[in-house]
N, C-alpha and C positions, 0 to 999 in steps of 0.2 A: 459611074457621076454622084457628084454629093447634092443631094437632096437641094433643088434650087429654091428654095421657100427661106433656107439656112445660110447664115454665111460660116465660113472657115474660118475659126481664129484658136490658136493654141491651148489657152484656156477657158472658153467661155462659148456658148450655146446662143447665138443671137437672131433671132425673126426681125423683120425689118417689112412693115408693113402691115396690115389685118387681113387675111382670106379667113373668114368664116370656115371655109372648106379644109383647112387647115388644123382647126380652132383644138379637138377632140384630141387629133397628134399629139399638138400641142402641148394639149393638158397631160400627156402621159411624157414627153420629152422633157419639159421643166419639171417633175416634178421632185420635192423635198421630202427628205425623212433623215430619222437619224436614229434608226436602228430599234427606238420602243416605240413609234409612230411617224406619222407619215400624210401626203396628202399628193393628190392628180396639184396642176396648177389653173384650178378654176380661177375666174375671177372675182375679188374680192367686191365688185358690185354687182347689179341685177343683170342677167344676159340671157335674156330669154331663145336665144339660140341652140342649138344642139350642143348638148355640154354632157359629158359624161362626171357626174359629181363623186366625188371618192375620198372619203377621209379616214384612216387608217389607223386602228389603234393594235400593236402587236402583240400575239398569241390571243388575242379576242376571235372570235368565232362562232358561225351557225351551224347546225347539223341539218340542213336542208333533206327532208327527207327525198331519198332516191324515187326517180323518175322512169321508168322502164317498161317496156310494151310487156314484156314475157319473164317474169321474177326465174329467177333461179337460185335453187338452192348455193349459199355461200357467199352471195352479193350482198355487198353490207347496205347498213339501213338506211345509210346517209349520205351526202356529198356535202365534208366541209365547205364553209361559202366564209371568206373573208369578206367583213362586213363596213359596208359604209355605213360609219360614222356620224355622229352628229355634227355639221356643218359647224366652225369656231370662226371662220376666216372672214365671214358675212362684213360687209362694208355698204349697207346704201348709200346711197349721193341723189340728194337732187338738189337742181340748179335754177333756183329763180322758178319755183313750183316745176319743171321739167326731170323725169327722171334719167339718169344715165343710164343706159341701154346698150353696148355695145352691138347689140342688135340692131338697133331704130339710129341710135345715133352716130350723127356722119364723125368720123374720128380721122387725126393726119400724123403725120409722124411718127407713128406707132411703132417703138420696138422694144419687143422682151428679148432678158439678155437674163440667163444663167451665168451666174460667176462660180466656175466650175473649183476654182484655188480654194474659197471661202464659202460656198457655200449659200449663194444670197440670190434670190431671184427677183429682176428688176422690172416692173413695166413703166415707158414712160410716152404717154399721146398728149394731141392737143383733142378734145372735144368743143365739135359744133353744134350747139344746140339751136332750137328751131325758135330760141327766141333771142336768140343773137347772143346770148352770152357766149365767149373762149375761154376755152378753159384751159391752162397746160397742167395736166397729174401724172406725180408720180409715187405712182408704188413702190415699196420696198418690203422685201419678207423673208425671216429664215425660222427655221426649226432648229435650235439649240442643241448643236454637239456637246456641249459645257452643261448646261443645264436639261436634261433631257426628258423634261417635262413643261417643258416654258417653247411657246412661239410668238412671236411678236411681229407688229406690221407698222411700216409709217405711211399714212397715205396724206400727202401732200398736194393740196391744191395748188393756182395762180392765176387768178381772173387775167387773162390778157387785156381786154378793151373797152372793161367798165368792172365796174365792184359789182360785185354778188352776192346775194342772200345762199347759202348752202347750208343743207343739212342734212350730218353723217349720222347714219345708222347705225353704226357697231351692233352685231347681234350673234347669237347662241340658236342653232334651231336644231330640234330635235326631232323632228318631225320627216326622218330620210327613209330613204327605199335602196334597194339593191335591185339593177335591173336584172339579175342573172336570177333570182327567185324560181324556183321549182315553180311554184305556186303561187306566185304574187302574193308571198305574205311579207307581212311586217315582221322584221326581225328584233326591234326594239322597244320597248317601254318606258314609258319616263316612270320616274321613283320623283325625286321632286325639283322644284325649280325655285331660284330666290331673286326677285331683282328689288335694290334700289337706286339711291344716289352715286353710291360707290361702286356696289359689286352686280353684276349678272353671271348665274350662275344656273347650273342643272347638270341632273346625275339621271342616266338613264341606264336600261339592265337588259341583255339578252334573253329571248323565250329561251325556254328549253337549258342553256347552259347557265343561266344564271348570271352573266358578267356584268360587276356594275364599273359604270366610269365617267365621272365626273367631269364636269369643264365648265372653268371657269373664268371671268373677262374683266378686265381694271381696259378703262381708256380715260386718255387726259388730251387735250388739246395745247396746243402753241401756235402763237400768232392769230390772227384775225379778233372782230370781236363778240364776245360772245351773246349771245341777245338769251339763249333757253335752256334747259337741259330739261329732255321728259322720261321719265321710268318707261321700258314698255315691257310688258307682262302680258303674256295671251299663254293659250292651251302648247304646252311644247317651245317655247318661243319667247325666251328673254333678251334686253338690250337698252340700249338708251336712245334718245332720238338728240341731237344735239347739235343746234341753231347758230349761225354764228354769220354776220357780213365779213368778207374780206375784200379788202379795195381792190384797186387794178395794182398789177403786178408786185403786188401780194403776196407773202405764201403764209397759209394757214393747212400745219399738221394737226392731223388724228393719229395719236398712237395708242396701238389696241396691244395687251400681255393679256396673252392666255396661259391659266394654267391647267392640264390634262391630268389625270389620278386614276389609276384604275384599280380593281379587285387583283390583277395581277400584284400588286406592291400593297396594298391598305388592304384592310378589315371593309365589308363591302360598305357598312352603312358609316362610314369616315371616306368615302370617296369624291364628296360633296367638299367639305371641310376641307381636306386636302388638298385638292384643286384649287379653293379659294388664298389655303395658306402661297402655293405655288406661284397664284398670279399676283397676292400682294407685295411679295419677294422682287416677284420681277420687277411692276410699277417703280417699287424701291432702288432698287438696281439702275434703272433706266434703259432704255433701248443702245445707247452707243456704247456702254458698257456691255453690256450683253452682247451684243453684235461682236466687241473685240473680244471676250471669249471663248465666243462661238470661231469666231477667227483663228485662233490661236489653237482651237480645239484642232479645225480641218487643216493648219502649219505642220502640226504634230503629227498627222496622219500620213502626210505627202512625202515626208523627210525619208519614210521607209515604204511608200508603194508607188510614188513618183514613176514613168516612164518615162524619158527622155529621146526623141526623135527629131533627127534634125535632116530639115532636107523636105517634109514633106508635111503640111499640116494637116490634108486629111484626115494622114495617118496620126497624128500627133492628136488633133480633137477628140478624133475614134477613140483611140486609147484611156485618154483620159476621162471620155464621159463614160467608158465601162467603169474604170475605179472609182471614180465619185457615186454612181448609183450601188458598187458593190458594199460600200462604206457606208450610202444611206441606208442600206438594207439588213446590214450584219454588222454589227461592233461586235459580238463575241462578251458580252457583258452578263447576258442570262443564258444558262443553259437549258431554257426552258423551250427558246425561241430557235428561228431555224432559217433558213435562206427562202423566203418564198419564188418562184419561178416568175410571178409580177412585180415581187416587192409593194411596195406600197405606191404603185404606180395602174393598178385594174383589177378588177374582178376575177378574171380567168383565170382558169387554173386553182380553182380556191382554197388549195389544201398548204400545209405548209411547208412540206418539203417533198420532193422526191428524189429519184438514185440523181437525180443532178449533183445535189450537194455534196456526195461523196466522190462520184468521181470525176467535178469539175470545180466546183467551186470549192476545193478542202486543198488541194494546194496552191492555190490564190493566199486562202486566209495563212497558210501551211510557213510563207514565203513571206510576206509581208508584214508581216504583224507577231508581237511575242506570242509564242508557242501555246498559252494556254487561251488565244482564241479560240483554233482550232481546236484546242483539246475538248473545248466545250460542244464542239459539235459533234465528237463522239462520247462524252456522256449526257447529250441527249437523247443518241439511240440507247446505250447504258441502263437511260434508266427507262427507256420501254421496252425494257426488255420478254419482261410479262406479258407486255398486249401484245408482242410479236410470237411470242409463243401461244398465244392465246388465237391468234388470227392462224398460224397452222393447223389448232387443235378443231378450228372450224372447218378447215377444209382435208381434215379427215388425218394429219400428222399428229405424233406421237411422243410419249418421254421425253420432254420437254425440247423437241426441233421449234427452231424458230423460223417465221416467215414475215419478215417486218415487209412493211406495206407501201403499195406504189405510193401513195398517198395519203398525207397524214398529219392532222394537227395533235393530238394526245397519245397516239402508238397505234389507234383500232384503223384498218382500213377504212377508207371513204374514199375508192374509186368505183366507178359501177358499169365499167364496160369490159365484158366479162375476157377478153383477149388481153386487157392488160392484169385486171385484178388478179386473175387464177394463172394467166401463163407467164408474164414479163416477171418471171421469179430471178433473173438475172442482176435484180438490185440487192438481193442477199450479198453477193459476191464482192458488191463495191462498194458494203459496208465493212464486210473482211480487209477490202484492198486498203481499206483508209485509214485502218490499225494498223497493219502494215507498213504503210506510208506515214503515217505517223512518227512510228517508232525506229523507221531508217533512218528519217528527219531529225529529228531529235536525238535520238540513243536513250531515249526516256524507256528502257523494258521494262524497269516498275510498273508503267501503265499495264502490262500483261497483265501483271497478278492484282493490280488493283482493281480494272475494269474490264481488258480486252480480253480475256479471256473466258470468261464466262458466254461473251458474246459470239465467240468464234467458236466455241464448244455446241452452241445452241442452233445455229446457222449451220455445222458440219453435219450435227446431227440428222437438219432437215437434206441435207443434200444427200445424205447417207440412205434416206427415207426414201428419197424422190427417183432416183433411177431405180431401174430394175434389169435384172439379169435376160439378155438376147439366147437364147439356145442355139438361132440359126449363128448370130454374129459372135460368138462363144465371146463375149464384152457386154460390161454395162453401159446401159442405152439412156437417155431420155427423153420419152414423148411427152407430145403436146404441150409446148413452147409457144414463147413468141421472143424473140430474140432484139435487141435494139432497133431494130429494124419495123420499123410494126407496119412496113408493105409487106408482108407475111405473117399470118395467124397460123396457129397451130401447129405448127412443124416440128418433124422431129430431128433429133440430134441438130441442135444449134451449134454448131462449133465451138461460138462463142462463150455461148451458155456452160455445155461440157467442162470448156478448157476452166473457167471461174469456179466451177465447180471441185476437180481437181485440185487446183491450184489451192483452195480455200482447205482441202483436206490435209493437204500435204504445210500449208504452215500452220493450220491447227495444232497438227504433230510437233511442230517444233515447236511454238509455241508452247506447248505443254514440257518437252523436253526443257524448256533455258527457267520456267516456273519451276522446276520439280528439283534441278540441280540446285539456283539460286538463291529461292525461297522455298523449300521444301515443306516450313507448315504452312505456310500459303496454301499450296499444292494440294494439301491435305483436306485443308479447308474448303475446297473448292471441288475439288473430288467427293468430298460427302454431299456439300450444298446438292450439287448437280447431282448427286447418286451416279458418279462414272464409272464406268466396268473398265479399267484401259484394255484389261486382255482382250474381252471381247469386242468391244468398240475401236483401239486402235489397229489391231487387227483387220476388221472387216475396209475400216477408212483406207488402211494400208492397199486394201485388193482392188476397191472402184480405182485409187488412184491407180493402178498398175494395169487396168485394165479397162478402163473408160474407153470409149469408142469415141473414135474422130473422124469425120466423113473428109476423104480424100481422094480425090484426080490423079492418078496414076500417069494420064496424060498428060494435064496441063500443069503437074508437079504443084500442085495448092491444095492447100484445105477449105474443104466446099464451106458456103455459111451455112449449109444444112444437108439435111438427105435429098438426095434426085436433085439439087437444085441445078445441073448443068443440063435437064429437060428443059426447061425453059428456053426460051429464045434470048439468045443474047447481044440485043443491039444497044450499044454507045447513048450515052442519053444527051451526045449534041445532034441525034438526026432525031429528035422531038421538035415539033414547030414550037415554036415562043407561045404562038397562042394556044399552046395547050399545057402551058405551065403556070403555077404548079400544078403536079397532075390532079396531087390531092382536090382539087377545084373544078376539075375537067373530066375526070374518067370516073366510071364506076367503082365503087369497092372492090367488086368482082374484077375486075380486066386488071388492078393495081396489083390483088394481092398473088394473079398467074403474070403476070410481067415479069421480068428480072429487075426492074429498079428498085434501090437502093434508098432508102429515106435519110440515113445517118450511117456513121462509121460501125458495123457490126463483125464483121471478119477481123477489120481493121482494128477495132478500138482493143482487142486482144492483140495485135501488134504493137499497139502505142502501151499499154501496162505491160508485159512481158519481153520488150524489144530483146533483152539481153538471150534469150531463148533461141531465134532468131538470127540467121547472116543476114546480112547488107543484101545477096544476093534472092535471101528469101521473099523480104520483105517487096523488093522489087517488083518480083514475079505476083506478088499478092496486089501490091497497088497499082499495076500494070492490068491486072484484070478485072481488082472491085474499084478503081476511086471512076473510072468512066462510062460505069453504070453506076454512080450513084447521082442522085438525083439534089442532095443539101439542101433537102425539104424540113429538116430539122435546126433550128438554132443553134442545133450541139455538134453538126458536122465538118462547118468548116474548118474548127480549132483544131482538131484529132487529125486532119487531113495536110494543114499547115505543118503540124511537128512532124507527118512523117516524111512528105516533100521536101522539108528543110533538112532533114537528115540523110536522103537520096539526092541531094542538093540538085533539086528541081527547084528553084529557085524563084521564079515565074509562073511555078503553080504555088509555089507557097505563099508567095507577093499577094494573087489575083484570090485566093483565099482569104487570107489575111485582111483584105480590104472589105470581102463580104464579112467577117466577123466582125469586125471591130465597127463597122458602120449601117451593122444590120437593121437598129433601129432609126439613125439617124436618117437614114435613105431609105427605110420604110423598103427593104426589098420584099418582103412578104406582103406588102399592104393592108398590116394590120396593129400598124403603133398605136390606134386608137385607142387599142383593145388593154394595152399597157405594154412595157416593155420587158426583151427578152433578159429578165437578169440574168439568172445562173448560167444564159451561155455568155454573159459578158466576162467570165472567170476565165470560158476557152480565149478571149484576145488576147489576157494575161498569159498564158499556156503558151499562145503561138507566137509570141515575142521573147517571154523567157527561156522556156522549151524550145519551143520550134527553131527563132534565127538564133536565139543565146544557145543553146545545146545544153544545158544547164540539167543536171541527174543524181543523183544520191548513191552510189555503188560503194559498198565493202566502207560505210563510216567518211568516206568522203566525197567531196565536192567536187565536180567536173562541169569545165565547160567546154565548148566545143563550135563557138561566134561565130555566126555567118553576116552575110550583112546583103540585103535587098537593094539592087541596084539601083532601085530611086532614093535610097536614102544616105546620106553625107554619114549617118551614126546614130547610134541610139546609146541607153543608158538606162542602168534600172541598178535595184538594191536588191537584197534578199540579205533574211536574217538565218541563221545555221548555226546553232551549236551554241547561242550566249554570244554571236559574233552579228558583225552586219556589214556589208561586203558591198560594195558598187561597183558596177562592173560597165566597162567606157570601151563602146565598139567603134571604131572607125577605119576608115581606108586604110590608115597607117599603121593599125593593129591593136590591138585589145590590154585594156590596161583595167588591172582589179587592183582597188584600194581595200584595204581594210579602216574602217570606221572607228570598230570599238572590241574591245575584248582581247582573249589570249592573242599567241601567233598559232599559225592553223598553215598547215599543206593542202592545197589544192590543186587539181588537176588542170590545167589548161592546153585545148590542144595536144591531150596524153603525155604533156608533161607534168612534169610536178616543179609547185611553184611555192616557197616558201613567202607567208605574208607574216 
């Protein structure tokens, strides 16, 4: 059921009427970003009610000292925090001496609208003041996709019943805090500030990490009669007070242009002057021209990223909402950046990247954008390889074995829950799989020689050291791990982790053979640089591949999630009372760990990655065993099950879970949208449609489609990029139409039939 306070619309998110209870959720849902910066949808004017202020600069973080009760060797020293940066959207509004505050001021006709087609946030309402003034207000805001250091606001007021004296106070406030600070520290220090009749600007730096960010504001007024303009310059706060008289039914608009410059891109000493240059350029360009360029940039994105769903507005709104936030979060322009689990919508999960990126986000960017965008995500990991090797050394691994972090900003592990940091090592496999996924999709085998093989060998060295030989089983085993199902910790022989380890070793050997055969000089360089002893290491890897242990039940004919899984009481999740869901909010951790309930796809995650190794009958047996005991209490869970259910023609189940993944935040299934959106799981919504219902796969250098249509839909369309071609796939009740929009001729497979485009 869709969220009752948000209206259904194919291109917009619309909130009608203002309820403070919904405000923090709306701050997340209506958030804006452009890959380089973003912010929650806080109000420009004062708001004294509950709000989570959030303005974020990509790549800027603070290493908040780890807070645990019992320190263990190997713990990361800090947990990285994405920072609430100085607030640049603020515009105080005073009408005839009375402050506009939506927590105190009566409002009517309130609407908040996020136009996803063009990336514009607008609020409109009538404010009723105690002094008798009634003012129509329209606030329009965007963060430019075309000029990614620019934010712009048009704040318009129109007195309804009588002339009004209005004071606009646009400002930049550097006095900000994080709500999730472990020790209530303030993470920013003021460096410099400047305020005169033309410009208000300040620069701040982060403590410890010493990132410098400059913010500069230009403001201009259109309409009304200007009475005075006063410079505001106090501690960590710069702005202007602009007094204007506005007649009844006349509109006065304040335009606020902001430039943001970071030491990610400029010398630290220049960020203030650079921000001022950006703001000056913005005001010269003007609001309308900036808006047009921004809208054109979004139009370009939607040309290849859009998914059209016919006959189901809730599903259409959901998928576009997810695609919109994916591109607000990551644009692929900077190899130092990644996809944060909350993007620019909240502070939770402070690290820049989890395994979510490779397992869920990577296919989205690989198919909807130029290959250079997805490639940047791989280069991000390649650039952090040495840090991954150091992470492995901290845990006792050696000889260039790399353990990539579960959570990171700069390549260092910064997650402080031991069962995640030390045990959830399957993340290494997801990174190797992303390299494979990129090469099979793009055909860019040369990437293996330039970047990929270094990473694959380092990860394979980790797996070869992480297993140990079991005399009892006469197999290689992997002990003390946590699989994707985080509702079980410190278990032995997680099938998915063992499978990923053996597959990585196998793929690494294939990659070595390709580079050795096709680029022998480069192979010699790699071999020498990594001190790779092929005779010893390759033989060892092959032995692990051949003799890896996989727990299996002959009785049920299924792979077991881990050793002794069938010792549990196997009770379907639909027997759980709804008042006990989600179980992580009502059960003790001890009870959860002993239960059979699965947080997200675990064994089935392996069937998703390696479906060609299993028959449909095997998939069906595993799906019928594991899905009923999966509680889907991870945002990453429904999408994998949609893909598998669609493959099995379980379209009712696939559609049920699709709605859950596509509208997870819009409908606030987990009652936590106020903390920020589930950005990385949004890519799973794309997977659900394109890989699930569309049946898209890449096999043997060919694109395969096996489309299926949910009963609730009249049809759907999506666009994919494949090897220098752009294809449009249109599925309806009358059949499937595939069109090549550009590029050379191409043969693809549709429902098992070869089609020449």
